[in-house]
BALUMVO-981704 format. One line per 10 residues: their letters; for each residue x, y, z of N, C-alpha, C. Coordinates in nm, 4 decimals. Layout:
// BALUMVO-981704
a> X Y Z X Y Z X Y Z; ...
This chain:
// BALUMVO-981704
atgppfsvny> 10.8206 -7.0227 -4.2035 10.9148 -7.0313 -4.0932 10.9232 -6.8942 -4.0280; 10.9159 -6.8899 -3.8968 10.9182 -6.7627 -3.8247 11.0439 -6.7512 -3.7403; 11.1138 -6.6398 -3.7552 11.2326 -6.6140 -3.6758 11.2280 -6.4759 -3.6162; 11.2960 -6.4511 -3.5058 11.3890 -6.5416 -3.4426 11.3206 -6.6554 -3.3667; 11.3958 -6.7643 -3.3374 11.5362 -6.7847 -3.3715 11.5529 -6.8041 -3.5215; 11.6581 -6.7466 -3.5774 11.6770 -6.7456 -3.7213 11.7228 -6.8797 -3.7767; 11.7655 -6.9695 -3.6900 11.8010 -7.1040 -3.7361 11.6798 -7.1701 -3.8014; 11.5606 -7.1356 -3.7548 11.4369 -7.1896 -3.8139 11.4281 -7.1471 -3.9604; 11.4571 -7.0199 -3.9886 11.4512 -6.9703 -4.1262 11.5577 -7.0361 -4.2130; 11.6752 -7.0544 -4.1562 11.7849 -7.1133 -4.2324 11.7548 -7.2583 -4.2694
faakikfslp> 11.7121 -7.3385 -4.1725 11.6862 -7.4792 -4.2027 11.5638 -7.4970 -4.2909; 11.4671 -7.4066 -4.2799 11.3519 -7.4113 -4.3716 11.3992 -7.3838 -4.5144; 11.4924 -7.2896 -4.5305 11.5467 -7.2595 -4.6635 11.6264 -7.3778 -4.7190; 11.6973 -7.4491 -4.6310 11.7706 -7.5688 -4.6756 11.6735 -7.6745 -4.7286; 11.5603 -7.6902 -4.6600 11.4583 -7.7857 -4.7055 11.4016 -7.7400 -4.8394; 11.3709 -7.6106 -4.8509 11.3185 -7.5556 -4.9762 11.4186 -7.5763 -5.0894; 11.5468 -7.5590 -5.0620 11.6511 -7.5775 -5.1625 11.6519 -7.7220 -5.2125; 11.6317 -7.8170 -5.1202 11.6299 -7.9596 -5.1564 11.4987 -8.0017 -5.2202; 11.3898 -7.9381 -5.1784 11.2558 -7.9711 -5.2298 11.1898 -7.8439 -5.2836; 11.2305 -7.7981 -5.4021 11.1829 -7.6692 -5.4531 11.0318 -7.6621 -5.4766
aitliqdfrd> 10.9633 -7.7743 -5.4820 10.8185 -7.7729 -5.5066 10.7381 -7.7253 -5.3855; 10.7980 -7.7322 -5.2660 10.7225 -7.6879 -5.1486 10.7176 -7.5342 -5.1451; 10.6148 -7.4805 -5.0819 10.6011 -7.3358 -5.0652 10.6580 -7.2969 -4.9297; 10.7451 -7.1975 -4.9307 10.8056 -7.1506 -4.8060 10.7849 -7.0003 -4.7926; 10.7222 -6.9611 -4.6826 10.7077 -6.8203 -4.6472 10.8012 -6.7944 -4.5292; 10.8953 -6.7053 -4.5487 10.9895 -6.6683 -4.4428 10.9314 -6.5469 -4.3693; 10.9045 -6.5626 -4.2417 10.8446 -6.4589 -4.1580 10.9510 -6.4079 -4.0610; 10.9946 -6.2842 -4.0806 11.0984 -6.2255 -3.9967 11.0370 -6.1206 -3.9050; 11.0472 -6.1438 -3.7735 10.9941 -6.0497 -3.6749 11.0971 -5.9453 -3.6354; 11.2227 -5.9711 -3.6648 11.3317 -5.8787 -3.6330 11.4363 -5.8858 -3.7424
iwvdeyfney> 11.5251 -5.7859 -3.7417 11.6426 -5.7886 -3.8284 11.7340 -5.9010 -3.7780; 11.7975 -5.9697 -3.8705 11.8813 -6.0827 -3.8323 12.0232 -6.0355 -3.8019; 12.1072 -6.0261 -3.9025 12.2498 -6.0027 -3.8824 12.2776 -5.8642 -3.8249; 12.2146 -5.7618 -3.8780 12.2471 -5.6250 -3.8380 12.2272 -5.6000 -3.6892; 12.1210 -5.6527 -3.6304 12.0932 -5.6214 -3.4907 12.1252 -5.7360 -3.3950; 12.1219 -5.8569 -3.4437 12.1547 -5.9719 -3.3595 12.2940 -5.9564 -3.3000; 12.3847 -5.8977 -3.3758 12.5230 -5.8893 -3.3309 12.5468 -5.7761 -3.2317; 12.4434 -5.6974 -3.1992 12.4564 -5.6027 -3.0878 12.4844 -5.6776 -2.9587; 12.4395 -5.8021 -2.9525 12.4590 -5.8832 -2.8329 12.6061 -5.9203 -2.8148; 12.6814 -5.9121 -2.9228 12.8226 -5.9501 -2.9199 12.9062 -5.8314 -2.9690
ptrtindwiy> 12.9219 -5.7273 -2.8860 12.9881 -5.6045 -2.9330 13.1334 -5.6214 -2.9715; 13.1967 -5.7322 -2.9328 13.3371 -5.7517 -2.9704 13.3503 -5.8051 -3.1124; 13.2417 -5.8499 -3.1712 13.2479 -5.9020 -3.3083 13.2346 -5.7876 -3.4081; 13.3002 -5.8027 -3.5201 13.2915 -5.7035 -3.6271 13.2399 -5.7728 -3.7526; 13.2198 -5.6949 -3.8578 13.1736 -5.7542 -3.9841 13.2811 -5.8420 -4.0473; 13.4027 -5.8353 -3.9962 13.5106 -5.9212 -4.0456 13.5237 -6.0507 -3.9663; 13.4487 -6.0633 -3.8592 13.4504 -6.1831 -3.7760 13.3923 -6.3002 -3.8565; 13.4524 -6.4172 -3.8475 13.4067 -6.5312 -3.9279 13.2632 -6.5711 -3.8935; 13.2240 -6.5526 -3.7675 13.0862 -6.5872 -3.7294 12.9879 -6.4916 -3.7962; 13.0222 -6.3633 -3.7974 12.9367 -6.2645 -3.8652 12.9255 -6.2977 -4.0138
ikeaemekfs> 13.0380 -6.3294 -4.0757 13.0376 -6.3618 -4.2191 12.9490 -6.4832 -4.2463; 12.9594 -6.5866 -4.1617 12.8775 -6.7070 -4.1779 12.7291 -6.6740 -4.1590; 12.6969 -6.5941 -4.0554 12.5570 -6.5549 -4.0324 12.5025 -6.4767 -4.1517; 12.5825 -6.3876 -4.2082 12.5390 -6.3087 -4.3240 12.5095 -6.4001 -4.4436; 12.5934 -6.5016 -4.4621 12.5696 -6.5996 -4.5697 12.4396 -6.6763 -4.5451; 12.4167 -6.7151 -4.4193 12.2945 -6.7887 -4.3851 12.1705 -6.7010 -4.4058; 12.1812 -6.5744 -4.3688 12.0700 -6.4820 -4.3881 12.0375 -6.4687 -4.5374; 12.1402 -6.4461 -4.6186 12.1201 -6.4306 -4.7628 12.0605 -6.5577 -4.8232; 12.1098 -6.6729 -4.7808 12.0569 -6.8007 -4.8291 11.9093 -6.8140 -4.7920; 11.8756 -6.7778 -4.6689 11.7370 -6.7895 -4.6211 11.6429 -6.6970 -4.6967
lnncdsvvsv> 11.6913 -6.5776 -4.7312 11.6083 -6.4799 -4.8021 11.5910 -6.5139 -4.9499; 11.6827 -6.5899 -5.0063 11.6788 -6.6184 -5.1493 11.6342 -6.7598 -5.1831; 11.5979 -6.8386 -5.0829 11.5466 -6.9736 -5.1051 11.4121 -6.9871 -5.0348; 11.3158 -6.9158 -5.0885 11.1796 -6.9175 -5.0356 11.0874 -6.8625 -5.1438; 10.9598 -6.8601 -5.1149 10.8636 -6.8035 -5.2093 10.8236 -6.6613 -5.1716; 10.8210 -6.6340 -5.0423 10.7825 -6.5018 -4.9933 10.8588 -6.4676 -4.8666; 10.8805 -6.3369 -4.8473 10.9381 -6.2855 -4.7238 10.8353 -6.1899 -4.6643; 10.7997 -6.2167 -4.5395 10.6988 -6.1384 -4.4692 10.7643 -6.0764 -4.3467; 10.7242 -5.9527 -4.3163 10.7702 -5.8909 -4.1924 10.6615 -5.8006 -4.1372; 10.6787 -5.7624 -4.0098 10.5771 -5.6827 -3.9410 10.6095 -5.5335 -3.9419
apgvlsrfkk> 10.7276 -5.4952 -3.9888 10.7661 -5.3542 -3.9867 10.8260 -5.3141 -4.1210; 10.7885 -5.1960 -4.1721 10.8418 -5.1521 -4.3019 10.9941 -5.1446 -4.3047; 11.0554 -5.0991 -4.1944 11.2010 -5.0874 -4.1905 11.2707 -5.2214 -4.1996; 11.2142 -5.3217 -4.1340 11.2706 -5.4567 -4.1390 11.2633 -5.5083 -4.2821; 11.1470 -5.4942 -4.3424 11.1273 -5.5456 -4.4784 11.2182 -5.4740 -4.5784; 11.2310 -5.3419 -4.5683 11.3147 -5.2695 -4.6643 11.4621 -5.3087 -4.6501; 11.5075 -5.3362 -4.5278 11.6456 -5.3796 -4.5095 11.6676 -5.5187 -4.5673; 11.5708 -5.6077 -4.5513 11.5844 -5.7423 -4.6071 11.5784 -5.7406 -4.7594; 11.4990 -5.6508 -4.8163 11.4861 -5.6451 -4.9631 11.6215 -5.6243 -5.0308; 11.7128 -5.5555 -4.9631 11.8465 -5.5302 -5.0188 11.9260 -5.6589 -5.0362
sifnsnidtc> 11.8877 -5.7651 -4.9644 11.9601 -5.8928 -4.9725 11.8893 -5.9972 -5.0576; 11.7746 -5.9609 -5.1151 11.7000 -6.0560 -5.1985 11.7373 -6.0322 -5.3442; 11.7991 -6.1327 -5.4048 11.8428 -6.1213 -5.5436 11.7570 -6.2048 -5.6375; 11.6744 -6.2907 -5.5818 11.5861 -6.3751 -5.6607 11.4583 -6.2962 -5.6898; 11.4393 -6.2553 -5.8142 11.3252 -6.1696 -5.8510 11.1904 -6.2409 -5.8406; 11.1904 -6.3726 -5.8223 11.0646 -6.4474 -5.8089 11.0090 -6.4441 -5.6668; 11.0819 -6.3853 -5.5745 11.0396 -6.3849 -5.4346 10.9532 -6.2623 -5.4068; 10.8343 -6.2865 -5.3541 10.7442 -6.1787 -5.3143 10.7822 -6.1302 -5.1758; 10.7541 -6.0036 -5.1493 10.7696 -5.9503 -5.0145 10.6359 -5.8921 -4.9709; 10.6083 -5.9019 -4.8428 10.4782 -5.8579 -4.7937 10.4921 -5.8014 -4.6522
lisngydpge> 10.4310 -5.6865 -4.6309 10.4260 -5.6268 -4.4982 10.2924 -5.6618 -4.4343; 10.2985 -5.7239 -4.3179 10.1780 -5.7528 -4.2405 10.1985 -5.6854 -4.1053; 10.1458 -5.5660 -4.0914 10.1687 -5.4865 -3.9708 10.1072 -5.5519 -3.8486; 10.1744 -5.5319 -3.7349 10.1124 -5.5701 -3.6085 9.9895 -5.4829 -3.5907; 9.8860 -5.5372 -3.5373 9.7660 -5.4566 -3.5176 9.6519 -5.5391 -3.4637; 9.5355 -5.4819 -3.4703 9.4162 -5.5444 -3.4154 9.3048 -5.5393 -3.5183; 9.2146 -5.6338 -3.5096 9.0987 -5.6322 -3.5974 9.0148 -5.5097 -3.5646; 8.9619 -5.4407 -3.6663 8.8818 -5.3205 -3.6402 8.7674 -5.3447 -3.5411; 8.7076 -5.4623 -3.5453 8.5966 -5.4935 -3.4555 8.6385 -5.5041 -3.3095; 8.7679 -5.5217 -3.2840 8.8179 -5.5335 -3.1477 8.8759 -5.4025 -3.0949
rmeksnvafp> 8.8696 -5.2974 -3.1765 8.9254 -5.1680 -3.1361 8.8437 -5.1091 -3.0214; 8.9153 -5.0607 -2.9204 8.8493 -5.0030 -2.8030 8.8522 -4.8510 -2.8106; 8.7553 -4.7889 -2.7480 8.7511 -4.6437 -2.7344 8.7871 -4.6093 -2.5911; 8.8667 -4.5055 -2.5748 8.9130 -4.4656 -2.4420 8.7963 -4.4367 -2.3476; 8.6890 -4.3809 -2.4013 8.5737 -4.3451 -2.3175 8.5065 -4.4671 -2.2551; 8.5328 -4.5865 -2.3108 8.4708 -4.7093 -2.2600 8.5636 -4.7936 -2.1727; 8.6839 -4.7412 -2.1456 8.7841 -4.8202 -2.0738 8.8339 -4.7404 -1.9527; 8.8359 -4.8036 -1.8368 8.8858 -4.7380 -1.7158 9.0383 -4.7313 -1.7178; 9.0939 -4.6306 -1.6528 9.2388 -4.6156 -1.6432 9.2973 -4.7400 -1.5743; 9.3956 -4.8059 -1.6350 9.4511 -4.9300 -1.5775 9.5509 -4.9033 -1.4642
leylaagaln> 9.4999 -4.8700 -1.3488 9.5840 -4.8348 -1.2334 9.6813 -4.9455 -1.1923; 9.6461 -5.0706 -1.2204 9.7349 -5.1802 -1.1815 9.8617 -5.1844 -1.2669; 9.8628 -5.1090 -1.3800 9.9787 -5.1124 -1.4691 10.0435 -4.9769 -1.4919; 9.9660 -4.8686 -1.4862 10.0188 -4.7354 -1.5139 10.0047 -4.6464 -1.3911; 10.0898 -4.5457 -1.3821 10.0872 -4.4533 -1.2687 9.9979 -4.3340 -1.3027; 9.8972 -4.3119 -1.2232 9.8059 -4.1991 -1.2442 9.8826 -4.0681 -1.2305; 9.8581 -3.9752 -1.3215 9.9216 -3.8442 -1.3167 10.0637 -3.8409 -1.3698; 10.1178 -3.9545 -1.4043 10.2565 -3.9604 -1.4529 10.2609 -3.9563 -1.6054; 10.3781 -3.9270 -1.6567 10.4060 -3.9428 -1.7986 10.4434 -4.0897 -1.8146; 10.3522 -4.1712 -1.8671 10.3735 -4.3155 -1.8804 10.4260 -4.3471 -2.0200
isffgsvssg> 10.5502 -4.3952 -2.0255 10.6117 -4.4352 -2.1519 10.6122 -4.5876 -2.1532; 10.5357 -4.6475 -2.2453 10.5174 -4.7929 -2.2446 10.5800 -4.8582 -2.3666; 10.6372 -4.9764 -2.3443 10.6968 -5.0574 -2.4503 10.6367 -5.1968 -2.4421; 10.5969 -5.2512 -2.5581 10.5350 -5.3830 -2.5646 10.6205 -5.4731 -2.6528; 10.6690 -5.5851 -2.5984 10.7511 -5.6770 -2.6762 10.8716 -5.7220 -2.5971; 10.9784 -5.7564 -2.6683 11.0992 -5.8094 -2.6051 11.2121 -5.7075 -2.6104; 11.2852 -5.6973 -2.5011 11.4015 -5.6099 -2.4951 11.5212 -5.6981 -2.4575; 11.6070 -5.7218 -2.5566 11.7273 -5.8027 -2.5364 11.8223 -5.7744 -2.6513; 11.9208 -5.8581 -2.6704 12.0173 -5.8470 -2.7806 12.0885 -5.7126 -2.7828; 12.1158 -5.6568 -2.6663 12.1886 -5.5311 -2.6584 12.1011 -5.4096 -2.6339
relsfltfik> 11.9730 -5.4183 -2.6687 11.8844 -5.3030 -2.6502 11.8637 -5.2715 -2.5024; 11.8698 -5.3737 -2.4166 11.8522 -5.3507 -2.2734 11.9687 -5.2706 -2.2165; 12.0880 -5.2881 -2.2728 12.2043 -5.2115 -2.2281 12.1907 -5.0654 -2.2680; 12.1371 -5.0418 -2.3868 12.1133 -4.9040 -2.4311 12.0121 -4.8357 -2.3398; 11.9074 -4.9079 -2.3021 11.8084 -4.8497 -2.2114 11.8706 -4.8205 -2.0756; 11.9506 -4.9123 -2.0239 12.0140 -4.8926 -1.8934 12.1034 -4.7674 -1.8961; 12.1825 -4.7523 -2.0011 12.2673 -4.6334 -2.0154 12.1823 -4.5078 -2.0213; 12.0761 -4.5131 -2.1011 11.9868 -4.3983 -2.1157 11.9259 -4.3584 -1.9816; 11.8690 -4.4530 -1.9096 11.7988 -4.4183 -1.7857 11.8969 -4.3686 -1.6791; 12.0190 -4.4212 -1.6792 12.1202 -4.3693 -1.5861 12.1557 -4.2249 -1.6223
dvsllletsa> 12.1662 -4.1981 -1.7532 12.2010 -4.0630 -1.7992 12.0935 -3.9602 -1.7669; 11.9675 -4.0012 -1.7692 11.8581 -3.9057 -1.7458 11.8011 -3.9153 -1.6041; 11.8677 -3.9881 -1.5161 11.8126 -4.0084 -1.3817 11.7952 -3.8769 -1.3057; 11.8840 -3.7814 -1.3249 11.8684 -3.6511 -1.2582 11.7428 -3.5809 -1.3086; 11.7204 -3.5873 -1.4381 11.5974 -3.5300 -1.4952 11.4745 -3.5992 -1.4365; 11.4806 -3.7315 -1.4256 11.3680 -3.8065 -1.3708 11.3414 -3.7674 -1.2259; 11.4474 -3.7450 -1.1499 11.4347 -3.7079 -1.0080 11.3724 -3.5700 -0.9916; 11.4037 -3.4781 -1.0828 11.3628 -3.3391 -1.0656 11.2419 -3.2991 -1.1499; 11.1897 -3.3894 -1.2293 11.0753 -3.3590 -1.3157 10.9523 -3.3228 -1.2323; 10.8820 -3.2174 -1.2738 10.7599 -3.1762 -1.2029 10.6528 -3.2846 -1.2132
rpiifnffgh> 10.6506 -3.3549 -1.3228 10.5548 -3.4643 -1.3436 10.6322 -3.5948 -1.3432; 10.5924 -3.6924 -1.2640 10.6651 -3.8204 -1.2636 10.6715 -3.8838 -1.4031; 10.7855 -3.9427 -1.4337 10.8057 -4.0132 -1.5612 10.8303 -4.1594 -1.5283; 10.7472 -4.2468 -1.5856 10.7572 -4.3906 -1.5592 10.7713 -4.4652 -1.6921; 10.8698 -4.5563 -1.6974 10.8876 -4.6430 -1.8134 10.8226 -4.7773 -1.7800; 10.7284 -4.8196 -1.8627 10.6540 -4.9441 -1.8415 10.6891 -5.0434 -1.9516; 10.7376 -5.1607 -1.9132 10.7710 -5.2654 -2.0102 10.6731 -5.3809 -1.9948; 10.6196 -5.4267 -2.1071 10.5250 -5.5380 -2.1094 10.5810 -5.6436 -2.2037; 10.6263 -5.7550 -2.1475 10.6862 -5.8608 -2.2275 10.8168 -5.9060 -2.1657; 10.9078 -5.9523 -2.2477 11.0365 -6.0046 -2.1994 11.1378 -5.8911 -2.1903
feprireeie> 11.2083 -5.8836 -2.0786 11.3197 -5.7898 -2.0620 11.4368 -5.8724 -2.0115; 11.5522 -5.8567 -2.0714 11.6701 -5.9381 -2.0382 11.6866 -5.9437 -1.8863; 11.6831 -6.0645 -1.8268 11.6760 -6.0807 -1.6818 11.7880 -6.0155 -1.5995; 11.9107 -6.0209 -1.6478 12.0222 -5.9669 -1.5690 12.0088 -5.8154 -1.5522; 11.9755 -5.7450 -1.6589 11.9610 -5.5988 -1.6527 11.8326 -5.5622 -1.5788; 11.7273 -5.6419 -1.5981 11.6036 -5.6183 -1.5236 11.6307 -5.6230 -1.3733; 11.7044 -5.7248 -1.3302 11.7365 -5.7397 -1.1880 11.8207 -5.6225 -1.1384; 11.9155 -5.5787 -1.2210 11.9991 -5.4645 -1.1820 11.9129 -5.3390 -1.1606; 11.8171 -5.3161 -1.2494 11.7288 -5.1999 -1.2355 11.6388 -5.2146 -1.1135; 11.5814 -5.3339 -1.0953 11.4897 -5.3569 -0.9833 11.5575 -5.3410 -0.8475
nsalskfvrf> 11.6876 -5.3663 -0.8418 11.7614 -5.3581 -0.7154 11.8376 -5.2267 -0.7003; 11.7952 -5.1244 -0.7727 11.8635 -4.9951 -0.7647 11.7606 -4.8833 -0.7449; 11.8105 -4.7627 -0.7287 11.7228 -4.6452 -0.7133 11.6417 -4.6193 -0.8405; 11.6846 -4.6753 -0.9524 11.6130 -4.6570 -1.0791 11.4776 -4.7274 -1.0797; 11.4571 -4.8203 -0.9860 11.3342 -4.9011 -0.9856 11.2083 -4.8160 -0.9715; 11.2190 -4.6976 -0.9130 11.0992 -4.6136 -0.8983 11.0554 -4.5515 -1.0308; 11.1413 -4.5611 -1.1338 11.1079 -4.5055 -1.2648 11.0719 -4.6121 -1.3679; 11.0861 -4.7398 -1.3315 11.0676 -4.8485 -1.4287 10.9777 -4.9561 -1.3703; 10.8813 -5.0002 -1.4510 10.7936 -5.1107 -1.4103 10.8023 -5.2203 -1.5159; 10.8146 -5.3429 -1.4686 10.8229 -5.4584 -1.5588 10.6969 -5.5433 -1.5440
nefmspkdiq> 10.6428 -5.5864 -1.6563 10.5244 -5.6728 -1.6598 10.5497 -5.7842 -1.7602; 10.4796 -5.8927 -1.7437 10.4933 -6.0051 -1.8369 10.4107 -5.9779 -1.9633; 10.4171 -6.0712 -2.0596 10.3340 -6.0600 -2.1792 10.1873 -6.0607 -2.1386; 10.1041 -5.9935 -2.2176 9.9618 -5.9823 -2.1867 9.8807 -6.0094 -2.3126; 9.7518 -6.0231 -2.2933 9.6633 -6.0445 -2.4074 9.6517 -5.9158 -2.4887; 9.6226 -5.9259 -2.6180 9.6030 -5.8053 -2.6991 9.4959 -5.7124 -2.6415; 9.3922 -5.7687 -2.5832 9.2857 -5.6869 -2.5248 9.3395 -5.6014 -2.4104; 9.4182 -5.6620 -2.3207 9.4751 -5.5870 -2.2093 9.5778 -5.4850 -2.2566; 9.6563 -5.5214 -2.3547 9.7563 -5.4292 -2.4092 9.6880 -5.3058 -2.4670; 9.5780 -5.3274 -2.5364 9.5060 -5.2152 -2.5956 9.4614 -5.1148 -2.4899
kimlystm> 9.4141 -5.1646 -2.3772 9.3716 -5.0757 -2.2677 9.4894 -4.9913 -2.2198; 9.6040 -5.0547 -2.2065 9.7229 -4.9828 -2.1595 9.7704 -4.8825 -2.2631; 9.7649 -4.9197 -2.3898 9.8052 -4.8275 -2.4963 9.7184 -4.7023 -2.4966; 9.5905 -4.7182 -2.4719 9.4988 -4.6044 -2.4726 9.5391 -4.4984 -2.3721; 9.5923 -4.5407 -2.2581 9.6258 -4.4465 -2.1519 9.7749 -4.4171 -2.1388; 9.8587 -4.4823 -2.2173 10.0015 -4.4507 -2.2139 10.0246 -4.3179 -2.2832; 10.1153 -4.2374 -2.2280 10.1476 -4.1097 -2.2903 10.2217 -4.1337 -2.4221; 10.3125 -4.2284 -2.4172 10.3878 -4.2670 -2.5374 10.4031 -4.4171 -2.5370
């Protein structure tokens, strides 16, 4: 079961609990309770919804055969909630097959996505659940620096960006510092990564 959405992990664990003979691998692409609730800043750890979500997370982590994640930090945080010693944990990093690795010398600068001569800061994936608000605050705070920098600084997003904040940025003076793109193939992403400054 792959989450988010984490309801998939929870209901898969309920099935595993009822049918213990089946094999269940819980695949977590993000932190569940700790970061999901950034989207709801008025809730606290004492909120009944938070308490229920924490119970569901613990149930999901302890009623499976394996827990898999793509990032060491995610996996180490989940390990703290696994009390069933029979559960394996496994890190499967995001990446590319060695045979598909590109060399910069064989790839042209992707002008359609990055700004030539600029400091290109690129992000690949989804920005939501409160992270888009942090970025908006950050870019507003550094806008004077961006305006006066000797070298242009451009933030490039590839994937999903929370639509309301994306629209706010696109319709403001900040739009000259931020570019939004949809999800792309791993091959195209690799080309952009090769030429991104960060």
